[in-house]
C-alpha positions as CSV (number, residue, x, y, z in Angstrom):
1,M,26.2,9.8,-38.7
2,A,23.6,12.6,-38.6
3,V,24.0,15.5,-36.2
4,A,21.0,15.6,-33.9
5,T,19.4,18.5,-32.1
6,Q,19.5,19.0,-28.3
7,S,15.8,18.4,-27.9
8,G,14.9,16.1,-25.0
9,I,17.9,17.2,-22.9
10,T,16.6,17.8,-19.4
11,N,19.7,17.7,-17.2
12,P,22.6,20.1,-16.9
13,P,25.9,19.2,-18.6
14,N,28.3,16.9,-16.8
15,P,30.8,14.2,-17.9
16,T,28.2,11.3,-17.7
17,V,25.9,10.4,-20.7
18,Y,22.7,8.6,-19.9
19,V,21.5,6.3,-22.8
20,K,18.1,4.7,-23.0
21,N,16.0,2.8,-25.5
22,L,18.7,0.2,-26.0
23,E,17.8,-3.2,-27.3
24,E,17.1,-5.4,-24.2
25,S,17.7,-8.7,-25.8
26,I,21.4,-8.0,-26.4
27,K,23.9,-9.5,-23.9
28,V,25.5,-7.0,-21.6
29,D,29.1,-7.7,-22.8
30,Q,28.1,-7.3,-26.4
31,L,26.2,-4.1,-25.6
32,K,29.2,-2.6,-23.7
33,E,31.5,-3.4,-26.6
34,A,29.2,-1.7,-29.1
35,L,28.8,1.4,-26.9
36,T,32.5,1.6,-26.3
37,D,33.2,1.5,-30.1
38,I,30.7,4.3,-30.7
39,F,31.4,6.7,-27.8
40,S,35.2,6.3,-27.6
41,E,35.3,8.5,-30.7
42,Y,34.3,11.5,-28.6
43,G,36.7,11.3,-25.7
44,N,38.4,9.1,-23.1
45,I,35.8,6.8,-21.4
46,I,36.6,6.2,-17.7
47,D,33.6,4.0,-16.9
48,L,30.7,2.4,-18.7
49,V,27.8,0.9,-16.7
50,A,25.1,-1.3,-18.2
51,K,23.1,-3.6,-15.9
52,T,21.1,-6.8,-16.4
53,N,18.4,-6.3,-13.8
54,L,14.9,-5.9,-15.2
55,K,14.4,-2.2,-14.2
56,A,17.8,-1.1,-15.6
57,K,17.6,-3.0,-18.9
58,G,17.8,-0.9,-22.0
59,Q,19.8,1.7,-20.2
60,A,23.5,2.6,-19.9
61,F,25.8,5.3,-18.5
62,I,29.0,6.4,-20.3
63,V,31.4,8.3,-18.1
64,F,33.8,10.6,-20.0
65,E,36.9,12.3,-18.7
66,D,35.3,15.7,-19.2
67,T,32.0,17.4,-19.9
68,A,33.1,18.6,-23.4
69,A,33.4,15.0,-24.6
70,A,29.9,14.1,-23.2
71,E,28.5,17.2,-25.0
72,R,30.0,16.1,-28.3
73,A,28.7,12.6,-27.9
74,I,25.2,13.8,-27.2
75,Q,25.2,16.2,-30.1
76,E,26.3,13.6,-32.6
77,V,24.9,10.3,-31.3
78,Q,21.4,11.4,-30.4
79,G,19.0,9.3,-32.3
80,F,21.7,7.0,-33.8
81,E,20.4,3.5,-34.3
82,L,22.1,0.6,-32.4
83,F,20.8,-2.9,-33.0
84,E,17.9,-1.3,-34.9
85,K,16.8,1.0,-32.1
86,A,17.3,4.7,-31.9
87,M,19.3,5.7,-28.8
88,I,17.9,8.5,-26.6
89,L,20.6,10.5,-24.8
90,D,20.8,12.9,-22.0
91,Y,23.2,14.0,-19.3
92,A,23.0,11.9,-16.1
93,K,21.1,13.4,-13.2
94,T,24.0,13.0,-10.8
95,R,27.7,12.7,-10.9
96,S,28.9,9.1,-11.4
97,D,31.0,7.2,-8.8
98,A,33.9,7.2,-11.2
99,T,33.8,11.0,-11.7
100,V,33.6,11.7,-7.9
101,H,36.4,9.3,-7.2
102,R,38.6,10.9,-9.9
103,E,37.9,14.5,-9.0
104,G,37.3,14.5,-5.3
105,T,38.9,13.2,-2.1
106,E,38.4,9.8,-0.6
107,E,36.0,11.4,2.0
108,E,33.9,13.0,-0.7
109,F,33.7,9.7,-2.5
110,E,32.5,7.9,0.6
111,Q,29.9,10.6,1.2
112,H,28.7,10.4,-2.4
113,K,28.3,6.6,-2.1
114,R,26.4,7.0,1.1
115,R,24.0,9.6,-0.4
116,R,23.5,7.4,-3.5
117,L,22.7,4.3,-1.3
118,A,20.3,6.3,0.9
119,E,18.5,7.6,-2.1
120,K,18.2,4.1,-3.6
121,E,16.8,2.7,-0.4
122,R,14.3,5.6,-0.1
123,K,13.1,4.8,-3.6
124,Q,12.8,1.1,-2.8
125,A,10.8,2.0,0.4
126,H,8.5,4.3,-1.6
127,Q,7.9,1.6,-4.3
128,A,7.2,-1.0,-1.6
129,A,4.7,1.3,0.1
130,E,3.0,2.0,-3.2
131,E,2.7,-1.7,-3.9
132,Q,1.2,-2.3,-0.5
133,K,-1.4,0.5,-1.2
134,K,-2.4,-1.2,-4.4
135,L,-2.9,-4.5,-2.6
136,K,-5.0,-2.7,0.0
137,R,-7.2,-1.0,-2.6
138,S,-7.6,-4.4,-4.4
139,A,-8.6,-6.1,-1.2
140,G,-11.0,-3.3,-0.3
141,V,-13.1,-3.8,-3.4
142,A,-12.9,-7.6,-3.6
143,A,-15.8,-9.7,-2.2
144,P,-17.2,-7.2,0.4
145,D,-20.1,-9.5,1.3
146,A,-17.8,-12.4,2.1
147,A,-15.6,-10.2,4.3
148,A,-18.7,-9.0,6.2
149,A,-19.8,-12.5,6.8
150,R,-16.6,-13.6,8.4
151,P,-16.6,-13.9,12.2
152,V,-14.6,-11.2,14.1
153,K,-11.3,-12.6,15.2
154,A,-9.6,-11.9,18.5
155,A,-7.2,-9.0,18.6
156,R,-3.6,-9.9,17.6
157,G,-0.8,-9.7,20.0
158,A,1.2,-6.5,20.1
159,G,3.8,-6.3,17.3
160,L,2.4,-9.1,15.2
161,K,1.7,-8.2,11.6
162,S,-1.6,-9.0,9.9
163,S,-1.4,-11.2,6.7
164,N,-4.5,-9.4,5.4
165,P,-3.4,-6.7,2.9
166,S,-6.4,-4.6,3.7
167,A,-5.3,-4.3,7.3
168,G,-2.8,-1.6,6.4
169,A,0.1,-0.8,4.1
170,V,3.1,-2.3,5.9
171,V,6.4,-1.7,4.2
172,P,8.6,-4.9,4.3
173,E,11.5,-4.3,6.6
174,E,14.1,-4.8,3.9
175,Y,12.7,-1.6,2.2
176,L,12.4,0.7,5.1
177,P,13.9,4.1,4.5
178,P,17.2,5.0,6.1
179,N,17.3,6.4,9.6
180,K,19.8,6.5,12.5
181,T,18.9,3.2,14.2
182,L,19.6,-0.3,12.9
183,F,17.6,-3.4,13.9
184,V,19.9,-6.5,14.0
185,Q,18.5,-10.0,13.9
186,N,19.7,-13.6,13.9
187,L,22.5,-12.8,16.4
188,P,24.3,-15.7,18.2
189,E,23.0,-16.0,21.8
190,D,26.5,-15.5,23.2
191,Y,27.0,-12.1,21.6
192,D,26.8,-9.3,24.2
193,V,26.9,-5.5,24.0
194,E,30.7,-5.4,24.0
195,G,31.0,-7.9,21.2
196,L,28.4,-6.0,19.0
197,A,30.1,-2.6,19.8
198,T,33.3,-4.0,18.4
199,I,31.6,-4.7,15.1
200,F,29.3,-1.7,14.8
201,G,31.5,0.8,16.6
202,R,33.8,1.0,13.6
203,F,31.4,3.2,11.7
204,E,31.1,7.0,11.9
205,G,28.9,8.4,14.7
206,F,28.4,5.2,16.6
207,R,26.4,5.8,19.8
208,E,25.3,2.6,21.5
209,V,24.1,-1.0,21.2
210,R,20.9,-1.9,23.0
211,L,19.9,-5.5,23.7
212,V,16.2,-6.4,24.3
213,P,15.5,-7.9,27.8
214,G,14.0,-11.3,27.4
215,R,14.6,-11.5,23.7
216,K,17.6,-13.4,22.3
217,G,19.2,-12.9,19.0
218,I,18.2,-9.2,18.4
219,A,19.6,-5.8,19.1
220,F,19.3,-2.1,18.2
221,V,22.4,-0.1,17.1
222,E,22.1,3.7,17.2
223,Y,24.2,6.3,15.3
224,E,24.3,10.0,15.5
225,A,23.3,10.4,11.9
226,E,21.9,8.4,8.9
227,A,25.3,8.3,7.3
228,G,26.8,6.0,9.9
229,A,23.8,3.7,9.9
230,I,23.9,3.5,6.1
231,S,27.6,2.5,6.1
232,A,27.2,0.0,8.9
233,K,24.2,-1.6,7.2
234,E,26.0,-1.9,3.9
235,S,29.1,-3.4,5.5
236,T,27.5,-5.8,8.0
237,S,24.3,-7.1,6.5
238,G,24.7,-10.9,5.9
239,M,27.9,-11.0,8.0
240,G,28.5,-14.5,9.5
241,L,28.9,-14.6,13.3
242,G,29.4,-17.3,15.8
243,Q,30.8,-20.8,15.4
244,E,28.3,-21.6,12.7
245,S,28.9,-18.3,10.9
246,K,25.2,-17.7,10.8
247,P,24.5,-14.6,8.6
248,I,22.9,-11.7,10.6
249,K,20.1,-9.6,9.2
250,V,20.5,-5.8,9.4
251,V,17.6,-3.4,8.5
252,Y,16.6,0.1,9.6
253,Q,14.4,0.4,12.6
254,R,10.7,0.8,11.8
255,Q,9.6,4.3,12.7
């Protein structure tokens, strides 16, 4: 195995090695087995993450017990061919869950997970907004004469969303960025403030539950900080309530 140079390394040393340019057609179990065989020569592996979703294909994270092992692996495996593709290695941008759990306290681990989840949701919100902008631009240049010829419709009711992408870039509520207030939907009609407070009051920084007069099945839950809202959303979204165990929908409030 040839020793490679450190060119292409952009992140500071840490125990997690980021691998990209992996063959995407290989099954995850087979890929993990091959990566374990290669990287276990350089130190004790405490976690190995390779996912099947489209955006994460061709990538993996190998978490070593210490930074020295990660450094040795990068030095010697950089450019090594696996399934006829040269692997590209770098240190991971952030500490892995396994590393934080091993080195820190339980509270530090929970804070780390909340920060990671918040960052993931912010990225999703940004990507959704960019997609909406593309749709808006496409609609703006398509058939202007036809659009001008349409009769003007009456104004929509307050709060209703337009189905016309050119009307504005509206981020789907599933991808709204984290904030301190949750919007809860599909609630059983017999659930009151006290019942919801029992569910959502378990999370850090809980402040209040607000029902909407004249609207059944929805509520707002407010926390002192994003961290509490993030934990609550992660734990309660899809929870079954009522006699029929109907899953509730929990998203961040639109700002």
